[in-house]
C-alpha positions as a printed Julia matrix, in Angstrom:
83×3 Matrix{Float64}:
 -35.99    3.16   -1.98
 -32.21    3.24   -2.37
 -30.57    0.64   -4.55
 -28.11   -1.7    -2.95
 -24.73   -1.87   -4.59
 -21.54   -3.75   -3.98
 -18.13   -2.45   -4.91
 -15.36   -5.0    -4.82
 -11.73   -4.79   -5.67
  -8.34   -5.41   -4.21
  -5.68   -2.82   -3.44
  -2.48   -4.24   -1.99
   0.51   -2.36   -0.59
   3.12   -4.07    1.5
   6.79   -4.76    2.03
   6.83   -6.85   -1.16
   5.62   -3.94   -3.32
   2.21   -2.93   -4.62
  -0.42   -4.73   -6.62
  -1.64   -8.29   -6.91
   1.32   -9.56   -8.92
   3.9    -8.28   -6.41
   1.82   -9.65   -3.54
   1.57  -13.11   -5.07
   5.28  -13.21   -5.92
   6.2   -11.9    -2.47
   4.24  -14.38   -0.42
   5.17  -17.25   -2.74
   8.91  -16.53   -2.44
   9.14  -17.73    1.14
  11.39  -14.79    2.07
  10.78  -12.4     4.92
  10.36   -8.81    3.84
  10.68   -7.46    7.37
  13.84   -5.56    8.23
  15.03   -3.02   10.8
  13.18    0.29   10.69
  15.47    2.75    8.88
  13.58    5.99    9.59
  13.98    5.66   13.35
  16.76    4.67   15.69
  15.17    1.39   16.6
  15.91   -2.3    16.81
  12.32   -3.11   15.81
  11.46   -4.87   12.58
   8.82   -3.63   10.17
   7.55   -4.31    6.71
   8.06   -0.95    5.04
   6.49   -0.25    1.65
   9.46    0.08   -0.74
   9.69    2.99   -3.17
   6.16    4.22   -2.39
   5.19    7.52   -3.99
   1.6     8.68   -3.52
   1.84   10.68   -6.76
   1.96    7.34   -8.63
  -1.63    6.74   -7.48
  -3.21   10.14   -6.81
  -2.25   13.31   -8.66
  -3.82   15.8    -6.22
  -0.94   17.54   -4.39
  -3.05   17.97   -1.24
  -2.44   14.31   -0.34
   1.26   15.1     0.19
   0.42   16.61    3.58
  -1.3    13.42    4.79
   0.44   10.89    7.0
   2.09    7.89    5.3
  -0.59    5.56    6.68
  -3.35    7.71    5.15
  -1.46    7.82    1.86
  -1.19    4.0     1.88
  -4.93    3.7     2.51
  -5.77    6.13   -0.31
  -3.45    4.33   -2.74
  -4.9     0.92   -1.84
  -8.45    2.26   -2.21
  -7.56    3.72   -5.62
  -6.15    0.37   -6.77
  -9.29   -1.41   -5.55
 -11.61    0.99   -7.36
  -9.53    0.84  -10.55
  -9.75   -2.94  -10.52
């Protein structure tokens, strides 16, 4: 019979930065971190992840070819596991 396990942790990436401390400071500040999308010619607002570099979380160069959303997910998962 297989053992049941539970892995818990928290990996946060958002417009306020990354990690629990940045998240807490960001939501406590009362400021909006949403701004016009700079990568596209758009009037839409978004909460971009500032100064995100996947290499700060995962050293394998293969992740560089992944979409930004996949890179965010991998970085958040890494933070959660490391916690």
